[in-house]
N, C-alpha and C positions, 0 to 999 in steps of 0.2 A: 133578845132580838131588837128591842128599841135602841139599845147602844150600838149595835151593828148598823142599823139604819141611820142613826145620827152621825156615826163615824163616815159612812159613805157620803151622806149629804155634805158635811163639812169639808171632806176632801175632794167633792165634785167628781166622784168616780161611781159609775154604774157598776152594779154587781156583774153585769155581763162583760165588763172590761177586765175582769179578775181572770187570770190564766190558770190558777190552781188554788186549792185550799189546803192549808196545813194546820194541824191542830196538836196541841200538847195532850198526851194520852194519860198523864199521871204517872205514878199513882198520887191520888189526892181525894177530894170530896166526892163521895159515891154520886150524889145527886148532880153536883156541878159537872162532873165528867159525863154522865149520861146526857144531860141537857146539851153540853157542848158538842159531843160527838154526834148526836141526833141533828143538831142544827147543820153541822158540816155535811152530814149525809144528805140532808134535804137540799142544801146549796149545790151539791155535787150532782144530784139527781136532776134538779131543775135546770142547771146550767150545762149539764153534760161536760163538765170540767173535771180533771183529775183532782184526787185528794189524798193525802198521806197523814199518818200520824207519827208523833215522835215522843218517845218516853221522856219525861221530865228529868230523869237522872242523866240521860245522854246529853240533854240541854245544859244542865248544871256542870257536867264534867267538861264541857267545852270551855268553861270559864278559867280552867287551869291551864296555863301556857308552858309548864315545865315539861321537859322531855326526859329527865333522868330520874323521875319518881313515878310510882303509880299514883293514880287519881282516884280518890274514894269519896264520892258524895254520900252524906249521910242525912236522911230526912227523918224527922221524928214521925214514927208511925203509931204513937201512943201505945199504951199496954206494955211499956217497958221494951219496945222493939224499934228497929230502924229499917227504913227502906234504903237499899244501897246496891251497888254493883262495883266491880274494880275494873279500871280502865288504864290504858296506857296511850301516850302520844307516839304515833309512828308516822314519820313523813309528813307531819303536820296535821294528820287526821287523829281523831280520838277514837280508839278501838276498844270495845268492851270485851274484857277478858273472862268475865264470870256471867252466870245467869243474874237476872234481877232477883234481889234478895229481900226477904222479910224475916229478920231474926233479931235476937238480943245482941247488943253491942259486943259482948264477950265472944260470942260465936263468930261475929264478923271479924273481930280482931285476930282471931286464930287463923283466918283466911288470908290476912295480909302478910305477904312474903317479903316484901321489899320496902325500902324507904318509901314513904307515901305522903301525899298531900291530901289533907281532909278539908271538905268544905260542905256547907249545907246547914240547915237550922239545927241539926242534931249536934253540931259542934258546941253549942251553949250547954246542952245537957250532958254531954259525955267526954268533954275535953279532958278532965281529970282522969277518967278511966283510960282514954286513948294514951295519955302521956304516961300514965303508970304502967300499963301493959307494953306499950311499944318502946319505950326508952330503954328497957333492958335488952332489947334486940336491935332496934333500928331508930332512926331519928324521924319522929313525925314532924310535919309542917301543916300550918293551918292558914287558910286564906281568910281575909277579912270579910265582914258580914256583907258588904256590897257584891261579893261573888257567890253568895249562897243560894241564889235563886235563878230559875230559868229565865233567860233573857230572851226577848222577841228576836233579836238579831241572830243568835244562835239557832233558835227555833226555825227561822226561815232558811238559814244556811243549810242546816241538816235536812230540812223538808224539801227544799229545792233540788238538793243532789239526789234524794230519793225519787222525786217527781221525774227528773231527767232519766233516771235508770229504769223506771217502771214503763212497761209498754201499755198497760191498761190497769186502771184502778178497780179493785174488787172491794166495793163498799161494804159488802156483806162481812168482810174479815176485819173492817175497821172497828175497833172496839176499845174501850178504856182499858188501861193496864191496872188490874185488881190483883193485888197479892194477898188480900184477905178474902180468898173465894167464898168461903162459907157465909161470910157476912154481907157479900155484895151480890147475892142472887135475888132476883125477883121471884117471889113465890106466889104460886096461884092460890087464891082463897079456898 
C-alpha cells in the first residue's frame, strides 16, 4: 500500500482519477496474491470503479508474436511441476486452447501437438527435456529470458479489453488463480 501511495503521489494522479483496476491473478506467491487481490477489491469498493483480473500465463503468452506455432508458457511451480497452458495467436489475439495446467513437464509435453514456442522461467529448468521429447516429432523454439515474465503492457491490454466487455464487475468472483488448491486454502483453527 505504501508503494501504491508513493506511485500515485509521484505521478500526481488521485486514485479517484483511475478508470478501472487490473490485477495479475497468478499463479504465484500465495500471500502476495491474496494481498494484491484484497487491495484491488478494496479500491474497487471504495471508488465504485470496475476491476478485472488476468492470469499471469495469459500475459506471458502475449510476449510471443508468432502466428505459426502454439505458444506454451512454462512457469516453475516447484515440486517437479510447471504451471502452463497452450495458446495460439488468431487474428492478432492470443487465444488459450487448454485449461490452466499444473503438471510435470513430461505430461505437458504429451499435450503439445504442434510446433511450439516455449517461454517462461521453466525454460531454464526443462529446456533439455523439451528438446529431447519434442525434437523427435516437432521443432521447439524458445524465446529469450526478456520475454519470460508478465509485462505491465500486456496486463493492461488484456485487462482493458475485459473491462470494456464487462457490464458490471463482480468483485466476489475476483480471486487469485491457485492451481495447488489443497495448499492454498485458509483453514479455520
